[in-house]
C-alpha positions, -999 to +999 in steps of 0.1 A: -765-388-337-748-373-361-710-361-365-686-337-388-657-324-392-638-312-412-605-289-421-617-256-435-619-224-423-651-219-407-655-179-416-666-167-381-629-151-367-637-119-361-613-091-347-617-070-317-601-025-317-609+004-310-609+028-339-608+066-332-628+062-293-657+033-311-653-005-307-653-017-340-656-052-355-637-071-382-637-098-402-602-123-407-596-149-430-572-183-422-541-168-417-563-141-392-551-113-407-582-086-419-603-090-446-631-056-443-646-039-414-684-053-402-690-031-380-685+001-363-706-001-330-716+027-310-698+013-284-677+045-267-641+033-252-634+066-233-667+046-211-645+008-203-625-003-186-592+003-185-585-034-195-608-033-222-597-003-232-557-019-231-571-049-251-590-031-281-560-012-284-537-046-286-571-061-308-594-089-294-595-120-320-625-143-313-642-170-330-680-178-339-699-151-345-718-163-308-687-154-294-682-125-302-726-114-301-712-118-263-680-097-255-695-069-273-729-076-249-693-076-225-683-042-238-722-025-234 
């Protein structure tokens, strides 16, 4: 079994927000500042629950692409 630990930024930090009624994914830097839009999905927030819409209004931070995909799948 090999194990390696590094104190470095994994480059898989994301922020999911509601932008103009669509679920939008941003990339974040190591300080959790928005870098750029990664993707604007076709998922309309009007069809989501009130809780999901409120969370998206504030922004949902997600780490790793696997977790990002899970959250997006939950919205579909």
